[in-house]
N, C-alpha and C positions, 0 to 999 in steps of 0.2 A: 504495502499501500503506498503511497506516495506520503510524504512527508506534507505539513503544510508551507506555503510556500514562503513565509515570515522567517524559516528557519527551521521549521518541524519542532518534531520533540527535542526540548533540550537537552542537546548531546554534551562531551566532554568540552566545554569552552573553556575550556580550561579556562604661638611664638614664644616661644619660649614662656615659662611661664611668669606669673608676677606683674607688676602694675607697671615697671618700668625697667629696661634695659640698658645698662650704659654701654658697654662693648658684647656686642653678640658677633661671635666671631669664629674664622674657620678653627683660629687657632688657639684664642685665649676667649671661652664663655666666661663671663662676669657674672657675679652675683651680687644683686644690688644690695643696701644695705637696709636696713627699716627707716632711715630718716630721709635716705637717697629716694626709697620706692613715697614717701609723704611728700617729697620737694616736686617729686616731678607727675605724681597720679593724675592728674586732669588732664596732660598733654600726651600723657602714653600711656594708656589702659589697656594694656594687652589681655582680653578675656577671649577664652577660646569654648565653642561651642561643646559640651560634654555632658555627659549622663550617668545614671546609675542606675543600682535595681536596690534591693531591700538589704543586700549582705553588703553593699558598699558605704552602709551606715559607720561600720566599726571601724573602715579605715579611714571616713572623714571623721572622726573623734581623734583618730589617731595621727593624720596630719595636721589637723584644728592645735593638740598640743603640742608638737613639734615646732611650730609658730609661734609658742607660747615660751613653750622652753628654752627658744635659741632667743626671744626677745629680753628673755629673764637674766640669762645668762651674762648679757651684753655688758660691759662697763659705763658705766652710765656716762662719763666723760670722754669714753673713746669717741674719736674723729671718725663719721661717716666714711667708708672704703667699702668697694667691691673688693673681691677675691677671686682668683680662678680657681676654675671647675677642673676636675680631674678631667683626662683625657679620653675619649671613646674612640676616634678611629681617624685616618688620614695619616701621612706620612710627615714624622715630626721636622721643624727646623733646627737645624744645627746652629748651637750659641755663637754667636758672634762676640769678638774679642775688643776691648775698648780701643786700643789704639791700631787695629787692621782696619783699611780701609776700605771698602768695598761700592759697588755701583746699587742705588736703590731705586728702586721703580715701582711708588706707590701709588696708586689711581687717586685722583681726588674724590671730594664725599664731605659729608658729613663727621666732625674731629674726632668723635669714637669708634667710629666706623673703618676711619683712618688709622689712627694709632693700634687699632686692635690688627688689621692689616698687618703696620709694621714692628708688632709685637711676635707676630705668627713669622716674617720673616727673617727677625733679631733673633728669637729663639730666646726671649726671657719672658718672664712672667711682670704683669704690670696689673696694679690698683689703682682708683681714680674715684675721687667722689663724683656723685652722678651731675652736680651742679654746675660743675667746672666745665663740661663739655656740653651741655646741655644748648642747643640752638646754636652752635657755631659749626662754621665751615671750614672747610681746610683745600691748599691747592694741591696737595699731597707731595710726592716728595721724588724726584729725577734729579739724580748725580752721584758722584762719586763721594763717600765722606764715611768718618768712622762713627761708632755708635752714638758718640756723646755729638758728634757736630751734627749727624743726622736728627735727635731726639731736640736739640737745641732749633734746628731749621725748621720742625714740625712744630716745637710749643712756643718759641718767643713770640711769635707774632700775635701769640693771644695769655701774652704774659705770665705764661706760666712753667713749670720746669717740673724736672724727675729726679727724685731722690732714691739712691740702694740704700737699704739694708745692709745688716751683716749677713742676712740668708741671702742677700742677691735680689731681694724683689723689689720693684720698682714704682714709687710709689708718688701719683701725678699732687702737686699741688701749687698755689698761686706763687710766680717768681717775688722774691725776696726786694727790696729796694736795692739793698748793699750786695754783691756778689761775694764780696769781699769775707763777708760774715757766715757763710756758709762754710760750716765745719767740712774738714777734705773725707770723716764718716759719713757728711752725708750726702757731697758734692755726685753729681752724676759724672765726674771727669773721673773713672777710676780706673786700674788697669784690666783687668776682665771680668766676665759675668759667664759665671756657670750652672744658671739657670735654665734647664731645657723648656721652651715654650710646649704648651699642654696642646693637644688636637682632637678637635669635635669631630663628630660624622656628617653635620651639616654646614654650607657655606653659610654666612651669616645673612641676615637680612636684607633688604636694599634699603636706601631712604624711600623711606612711606611705609613701611613692612610689608604691602602687600606682594610683593617677590623678593626672593633669593635671590643671592647676586651668582648664583649657579645652582647646578643640579647633578645628578647621579648618570655619567655616561657608560650605562652597563661594565664591562671589564676595566674599563680606566678608571672607574671609581668617581668622586666626587672633583668638580672640576670649577673653577671660575667660567664664567657664562664669557669673557672678553679675553678665555684663552683657548675654545674651544673653536674648530674650522663646521659649526652647526648651530641652526637657530631652537634654542631651547628655551621653556618658560616653568619656573618653580612657584607655585601660588603657595602663599605660607598659610599656617593655622591662622593666624590674625585677619588674612580675608577670608576664611574660610565661616570663623566666628562671626566677624562684621557685617555678613551677608544674609548670616541666618544660611546658610547651605545645609541643605538636609540630605542630599543627594550630591553626587559625583557631576553628573550633568549641570546641577548649580554651580558648581566651582569653574568650569569648562564653557560657561556662559560667558567668561571674561577674554576667552581664547577667539579671535577671528579665523582662524584656521582650520579651528574645531566644530562641527556640526550635531546637535543630536537627534538621531534615525529611528528612534522608536516614539510611540505616542505619549505622551504627556502621561505618565502615572503608570505606564506599565509595568511587569514586575521584573523585565529585562532593561538593562543601559545598552545601547550601540550607539556607535559615534562614525563620523565619518573625519578622519584629518587629509589635506592637501586632497580633497576628493575620493578617496579611496576608504571602504568600509575597514573600523575596526570594532571588533564583537567584545560583548563581557567580559567573555573568557581570557580577552588578550590584556587586561590591566594586570602589572605586575605589582607584587607588594616586597618592598625593600630590594628591589632588583630581581626578585626569583619571579617563572613564570607560574601559573598553576595553583596559586597560594590565595587568592584575594577572594572573599565572600562573592557569591554568584547573587545574582538579581540590583540588587542596589550596595554598592560598596560603603559603608557607615561612613558618616564623614567625623563621629564624635572621635575616635582614636587615629585621626591625620595629622602627621605635622605637618606634610609638604604633598602637594598634588606637582608632580613633574611631568611636563610635556616635551619630549622630543620628536622636531618632525623630521618626516623624511622615512626612508628604509633603513632598517640597522643593525640587518642580519650580524656584522661583526662585532659590533658594541652588547648586543646583547642575546643573539640569535635567534636562530626562528620561532615565531612564536606560534600559537595552539592553533590559531586559524590564520596564521600567514598572511596579516597585516603589512603593508608596505608603505602607506601613508604616513607612518609615526607611532609611537610609543608612549603609551602613559604608564608610570610608576606613582605608587602611594608610597608614603614613606611613614612610619608608625611613630607615635610620641613615646617619649622616653623623660624620666625624672629629670630635672633641672636641677641646679641647687638651691634656690629658694623653696620651701615647703608650699604644697599649693592643695586645698579645700574649694573646690568652687560648687556650685548648686547651680543649675539652670532651668527654669519654664520655660515653656513655647508653645504656642498657638498656630495655628496653620489652619489657614479658611480649607473647606466649610467648618468644621468643627472638628480637628485635629489638635492632640492634646498630649504634650510629651514632659518630662522630668528626665534631666541629663546631671550626671558628676563628672567632676574630672579630681583625682587626689592622687599626690604625687608627691614621695621623698625621698632623699638620701643618705645613707647612713656609712658609719668608720668615720675613722678621723680624719681620711683625705674623699671623704663623702666616694668611697669606692661602688659602693653598692645603691640602687636604687630602684625603686618599685611604682609602678603608676597604673593605675584602675581607672580606667572609661564604660559608664555603661549609659544605658537608655532604654526608657520605654515610651512608646507612644502609641496610641489610639485613637480610631475617632471616625468623623465620614469624613471623606475626601469634595475633593470639586466633582467629581461624578456622581450624578444622582442615583442615589441608591445604593453606594458601592461604602464601607466600611475596608479599612486597614489596622491591623497591630501590628508593631515591631519591638521586639526583645533584642539586647545586645549585649554582653558583656566583652569586654578586654582587661588581660593584665599584661603589664609588660617587665620583664626584670633585665638587670644589667648589670652589667661590673667591668668596672674602670681601673686598669693600675696604668703606671708608665710604660705600659708594652705590650698588656693584652687587653682589648675590646671585647665581652661576651654579652649579646642581649637575646633573651629570650620572649617570642610575643604567641600570646595564646587567646585564643576568642571562641566567641557563638556567637550567631545572628540567627533572626527566627523573622520570617516575613509572612503574614496570611492576610489575605483578600475575602471578602464576601459581598455579594449584591450586583456585581458586574464587572467587566474588565472594558478598558479601554481597548480601542482596535485601529487597526487600517483600512484603507478602502483600494479596490480595483476598478475600473468602470469599463461600462459595455463597450462607449463610443465618445462619449465627450466627457471633459472633467464637469462635475457638478458642485454645486456650490456646496460649503461644509454645514452641518446640523448648527443649531444651536448650541452654544456653551453647555459643557457636562451634560449630554444627549449621551444615553446610555442604551445602545444597541445590541449589547451582551448582555442583559438584565438575568441575573441568577448564576452567574458562571462564578468560582471561587478556585483560591489558589495556597499553596502551603511551601516555602521554601526554608529552606535549614542547613545553614554551613557548620561547620566546625573545622577551626583549623589551629596550626601549631607552627614554629618557626626558631630555629637556633642558628643563629649567626656569631660567627667571630674571625676574630683577626690575630694577630702576634704580629710584633716585629723581631724576628730572629736576627737582626743588627739593626744600626742606623740607617741600612741600604736597604734592607729586603724584609717585607712584608709578605706574609700568610693570610690566605683569608678562605674559610671553610662555609658553607649555610646548607642545612635540609630542612624540610618542611614538607608537611602532610597536611592534605586537606580532605574531608568525608563530605559529601555533597549529597542531599536527597528531597526531590520534590512532587507533587501531587497535585492536580488540579487541572486548570484550564491555564494553562502557561503562557504556550506560545501557540500559532494557529488563529489567533486571535484576528479573523478580517472578515470582513465582509464586500459580497460581488460576484461577479461582474454589477455594477450601479448602473440603471439604465438612467435617463434623464430626465424622469418622474421624482427618482430616487428610490426606486424598487430594484430586490433584488431577491437570488436566492441564494443561500449559506447553508453550512453546516456547522459544527462547533466540533472541537477535538478534545478528551480527555486524555492526559499522560499522566504517566509514572515514573522515574528514571532517578539512577544515582551513577555519583563520579564520585571517585577516590582516585589522587594524585599524589604521588611522592615526586619531590622539586629535590636536585643537589646541585650545589655549585662549588668549587673551589678554585684555587688560584694562587699565583705568588707573583708577587710585583717589586720588582729591584732596580733600582738608581745609581748609575755610575756615570763616567766621562770617560769620552773617547778623544783626547786634546779639547778644542773648543768646545765640543759636541756633550750637550748633556743628554742624559738616556734615561725613560721612564721604561724599560720592559715588561709586560704583562701576559704571563699564561693560564688559559683559563681551560676548565674542563667545565661542561654543564649536562644535567639529564634532566628530563623530564617524562613520567611513566605515568600516563592517564589510563585507567579504565572505567568502561562506563555502561550501561545497560537502560533501555530505555523502551516503551512499549505504548501504543495509544490505541484508540477507538475514536472510530468518526461515528456521528449521528446521523440522522436520516436529513433529509435536505428540508429546509421550511423555507418561507416566503416572507418578505419584512419589508419596513421602507424606514430609509435612515430617517429620514423629516416624522414619522409614525410608528417607531417602531413598537413591534410583539415580541413576548417572548420567547425567546429561541428553543429550538428542539435540543437538550442537552444530553450530550453523548456519556453513554455507561463506564463504571469504572472497568479499567482493563486486567489491572491484579498486578499480583509482584511483575518487577521487568526484569529480563535475564539478562546476563553480558550478550551486548551486540557491540562494542569497540574495543579496541585496547592497541595504545600509541607509544612510541617511545623517539624522542626527540633526543639525541644525543650530539656531542658537538667539542672539538677542540678550536683554540684560540692561540694566536699569536700577535701581540702589537707592541709597536715600539713607539715613544713619542719623544721626539729630540726638537730640544733648543739651543740657540745659539745666540750670539750676541747681544747680551744680556737680554735675552727671551723676546727680543722683537721679531725672531724668526720661530715659529713650531711647525713642526712638520708630524703628523701622524700618521704611521701604514700600518697595515696589517691584515689579519688572512684568518677564514674561518672556514673549518670542513665540519659539514653538517650531514647527518647523516637523519634518514626521516625512516620508520619501521612504524606499520600500523597494518591491522587484522580488522574485520569486518564478520560477524557471525549471525546465523540466522535467528530472530528472536522466535521464532517456533520449533524447530528442530537443534538449534547450538550450534549447527556445521558451518564451519567457516566457508566464508562466502567470497572473500577478497585477502588478495596480502602483496603488501606493499614493501620495498626495502630498496631506497635508493640514495643513494650520495649527491654531495654540490659543494662546491669550493667557491667562497665570496669572497673578496677583496675588498679593501675601501684605503681612502686614499683622503687625508688633509693637510688643508695649509691655512697658516695663521701669520699675518703680517702687521705688523706695529709702528709702521715706517714715521710717524706724526707723534708717539711717545703711548705709555700705557693705555690713555683714555679713547683710542681709535685702534680698530681692529678691521682688517681687509682678511677676509676668506674664501675659502674654495673647498667644495670636496666631493670626490667622485666614490660612494658607495652602494650597496648593493642590498637587497633585501630577498627573503625566502619566502615562496607560498607553495605546499605539498602539489605536487603535480597532480593533473586529473588523470580518471582510469575511465577508460571506454565503455557506457554501462549499455549503450545501444546494440539489441540481440541482431539488429539486420544489418549492421556496419561489416563492414571485411576487416575489421580488425578490432572486433568485438573483446573487450578483455585486458586491449594494452593498456599497462603503465606508462605513464611518463614520470619523467625526473622532475624531481622539485624546479618550478617556476623560477627564473630570476629575473626582479625587477630590478632598477637600473634607474641611479639618479647623480644630476649634476646639476650643484648649487654655488652661486656664489653669492656673496653679499659682504656686508658695511656694519658694524657697531659701534655706537660713539656714545659714550657715557659723558655725559656735562655735568656731573659730579653728583648732582641731585637727581636726574632722570639720565633713562638713556632710551636709545633710539636702534631697532635693528630693520636694516632695508635688504631683505632676501629675494635672489630671482632662481627659478629652481624648473628642472624638468623630468619629471618620472614617466619609466615607459614600464608597462605589465604587460606580460605575455598572458594569453589566454588561450582553452582550447575551444577549437573551429572543425564544423566539417567540410571536407571538399566533395561534393558532390560528384563531380566527376568521376572519382576511384572509389566512392564512398566508402571514406576511411574520414576517422578525427586526427588531428593534430596540433601540435600546441605553437600555432605560426598566429595566432589571434592577438590582438593587441590595440590597448586603451593607453594613450600620452596626456598626461598632463602636466601644462606648463603654466608659471604662473608668478606674480610677486606679492610679497608680504610686508607691509609694515608694521611694527609692533612699538609700543611705546609704556613706558612705567616710571615710578618717583613721582619726585615731588616739584614743582615747578615755582611753588613758594613755600615756605614753610608750613602755611596751612591748608594748601592748594595740591591734591594727589589726583594723579592720574594713572588708568590704566586700561589697556586695548589697543585696536589696530587695525586696519584694513586689510582686505589681501581680494586679489585678483587671479581670478582663475581661468583657462580656458583648456577644456577636457576635449580629447577628440579621440573617437574611433580610428585607428588608423588600419586595423585589419580585421575583416569579419568575413564571417561564412559569404562565398560566393560573393564576397566585397559589395554586400546588400547594404549594408550601413556605413561603409567606407565614409568618413567626413561626417560622421553626426557627432551630436555631443552626448557622453556618456550620461544616463538618467543620475538623478540627485548630487548634479556638480553644478552649483550656480557661479556663476561669474565672479558676482560682489557679494562680500560679504565682511560686514563691519561690528565691534563690539568696542563702543567708548565707554567709559566709565568715568568719575569724578567726585571728591570728597574734599568739603569744604569745613574748615575747622572755626567755627563763629567766634570773631575776636571779642565781641562782647558779651558772650554768656562762654566762659568757661565749662569746658567739658562736652560743649553740643558740636556735633558733625553732622552737616547735611551731605545728603549722597543721590547721585543720578546716571542711569545707564541708557545708552539706546542700544540694541542689539537689531540689525536689519539683514536680512537677505532678499538678494534678488529672484529672479524667476528661474525656473529650472524644469530640465524635461522628466516627465514620469516616465517615459519608458526610453529602449535604445533605438525605436523605430521614430521616434522625436514626432509622433503624430497628437500627445498631450502633452499640455504642460500646466502648470501653476505657477500664477504670481508670486511677485517678492512679497513680504510684510516686514515689517518694522512695528517691535514692541518698545515700550518705556518705562522704565522702572524709577522710582524715587522710594526715599528711605532718610530717617535720622535716628544717633544714638546719643544720648546722655549718660557720660560717666560721672559719678558723685563718690561722696561716702556718707553713708547711713549708720547711725550706732558706730561708728570705728570703721566698718565694715567697706568695700569697693565693693559699689553697685554698677551696671552698666542696664541701663534699659535702651533697647532696639525697637524699631518698628519700620514695615517697609512694604510697597503696595509692586508688585508686579504684573505687566501688562497693565497700566496705569487705564488706558484707552479701551480695555477688553475687544481688542482686536483679533476674531477669532478667522483662522486662515488654514490652508492646507500647507502645512510647514516646512515640509521634506517627503523624502521618499525614502524606503528602504531597501524594497528587492524589486526588481524590474515589473514596472505598471502598479505601484503599492504606494499609498502616499500616507501619510499620518498628518493627525492635526494637533495644533498646540492646545495649552493651557490658558484655561480663562484666565480673569481678574484673579489674583491670589493677594491677601494678606496675611503677614507674618508678622507675629510680635513675641517676643523674649524678655526676661530679665534674668541675671545672672550676678552672682553675691559671692563674694571670696570670704573664706570664713578662717 
């Protein structure tokens, strides 16, 4: 029996806490003191959306007690200062001697960010009073200096100086009027320093806090966006919480190159990136495929959402479904140095109520051990008439950080249930008809249940100062039942009538994911190398079965209760897939890092087998290999704040198998399809905001039929060419921007019998734009107003280009207010999405099928820190 057109039964698809952060560094994460927190609470209130179940009460009490313990332990007369936190990951910088001259290239930005990057490069530990750096900008550093000279260049314009203690820790303070009065023991001019900079797992947040300065590039690890030849974006927990994002799609509403391709409120989230599909199973968790929750990835435990645009087989290996337009990776939260106990209550129209909690604390003399708990419970009516949804989520993250070892364990359980109907997609008999009213439920009575339970253990160890080994292992168990996919209507006639059927599905997926590698840093003459050897394995076993109801007739403008399919019973094993690979990549830099070259190759093996649901017999077997290279170049001819870049990289998709029994080559299996991208662009870091302009071309092969020989071959091709402009950061200290514009020209260049050559692929709009802004009201401390525009131009519904949906624009507005009540930090947030209540066909999923957007939606929340 054929699978439903919208994917069929689901198969194996596969900010820092605290109210202010002085230095959030890729090298030295600093913990604000209570006085520093109080001094900047209204300006920099970093609250994150998080959740709790009943068991969270004990952890909350523990965390709250920890805050009190620390406050009571502080000396009454102690000067406020931040302290470096323990390491988590990334290579450590070697300490720089005071009398050694070296070339410094520190990009401009806020003073705290610049000092943080300097501390990382110099290999020193730095403490600072938040009030000394708040609101100050720095021109950075570009030149040859000793350590004391470099510090003086950075600090003297702000009348600051750095004092070194006997333990080698540098402390920032206001400059004295008479430098001669500074004792030799305190002065910055000392012969050497022996303190090694601490390393953390994530690049620091950029100015404005909405986007990070970099993200994970697969086997290359975390990289600064200015140092890599790819277009990447990393959205922070602050963005998630301030926008009250409840799903991954909400977060990606900030990116002009990403579009949501399933109906709003559907049980699965699928996307397109640069005009190519990316399905729910291809979202990676902490850099590993096959471990993220199915359905909707909970935002409560996410620290970062990282988007890498373009094919990425070298960097990440082949994704479970072979996405080539880009990669989406979610990074989980870990405990920060500041104890955290936060509870959030929220409301989502029509009547969805939820409670969340985020609890975290570190333990040990050097805060080596951390624990963080996130939980959520949400229940109530949705904007779809008659539908109710309930979600329960809980996650715990443990981590250990020492000078040379970083280990993290994540475990979660996530359950989603819905009753009373499902969102749907439409296909048309002849012409595209107008969508029905907002909230119309054409699949009343449908229900579904998704359950995901996963765990991941990752660790890395610095074998020497130049060699780091890493490894990860994770497992996922996923179970589902009900009307999950196949939620379609049509073909719909011009009057809105149609004949349809429903699909009841049961299934399961068990996944085991492995990742291991070693990175080494060395020199060959004037060239610096970072060589990485990586091995990955993703083993997925799944089973599914479904039944189809009898046909029924209805109308999208006056729907009737559909005929529901019967429960098909337990699902047998139907598929087994193993993706394994080995990769080698070298990052070469020269001329004071003004030139960086990345080159590498990955050998990928794909083994897949399918089994009959009725007999259990093997029906197909697949075992193919492919080698994919990649090259990238970054040039900084004008200094560290401008990067010119280019790349050639390939992507992999499992090759097709000929299933047409009438074909002359029935049963033939093709090698994995290799998509190819060429891209070049420029990135400009203006200090407080960054622009990226990228030009790209991606070609993706596909299987087509040669009618003359009655054979199928992998000679089909789709080519997407485009231009992207992304911007983020602060135009002024009170005005932040986030978004961009993308132009994509898709073309079917090779089709069966050349029938559709020159046509535009379905679901590839030429223009997309997402532009958001935030403004802190100067006359109301703690008050911020927000706005966003999301627009998509017209797009074809089918490959034949005989049906087309119009463009649409959505406007969002919101506000938040950060204050203190009874000594506790509180943030109130309110937002209205789709203010004008524009109802439209907003995009496509499969050839010939369209989706409907969400109606006007209200969001309210209140968070309190205990």
